[in-house]
N, C-alpha and C positions, 0 to 999 in steps of 0.2 A: 439369677443375678439379682443382687440387691438393687433397690430403687436407685435410679440416677438422681443425683442432687446437684444443685448449683455449685457446691463446693468441690465436686469431683473434677479432676483434671480431664481435659478433652481427650488426651492420649489414652488415658485409662478407659474412658467410655468406648473409644474406638477399638481398643485392644480387646475388651471384654465382649463387645457386640459390634462387629465390623459393619453390620447393616445400618447402624445409626449414621454412617457417613452421608447417606442419602438425605436424612433430615437436615443435617447441617448445610449440605449443598443446596437443597430446595429452599432454604431460608436465606440464602445469599452469602454464606461463609465460603471462603476458598477451600480447596481440597487440603485439609490439614494432615493428610498422610504424605504430602510431597514437599520436597525442597525445604526452604526456610520455615514453612508453616509446620512441618513435622517437629521441628525443634520447639517452636512456640507452643504447640499443643501439649508438650510435656510440662510446660510452666503455667499455662493458662487454665483457669477454671472455666467450667461451663457458664457460670454467672458472668465472668469477665468477657468471655467470647460473645455472649448475648449483648452485653452493654456496648462493646466495641462495634459490633455489627448492627446495632440498633434493632435488636430482636427482643420481643417480649419474653421474659424468662419463663413464666408460667406455661404458656402454650408450647414453648420449646421443650421444656421438661416433660410435659404430658406426651408429646409426640415421641421423644426419645424413649420414654418408659414403655409406651405402647409397642414400639418396634422391638425393644429389648424383651418384652414379654410375648412377642409374637402376635400382637393384636394389630389388625389393619389400621393404618393411619387415616385420619380424616383429611379430606382434600383441602388444599390451600385456598 
């Protein structure tokens, strides 16, 4: 998988690498695979999701990419 960037849609990240849902959940995002949030995930970039949920983008991207590449994530 190509590197996950802040401009990618959340739904695309979750589709390509379902394991990344745990990163979003651990950081305080709602489960973006369910209900209204699944619709929003198709429209919302990772950058906007981070901003809305007050998450630092750099560490979020690092964790998402680590999971996508099969690298163990650092503890929160």
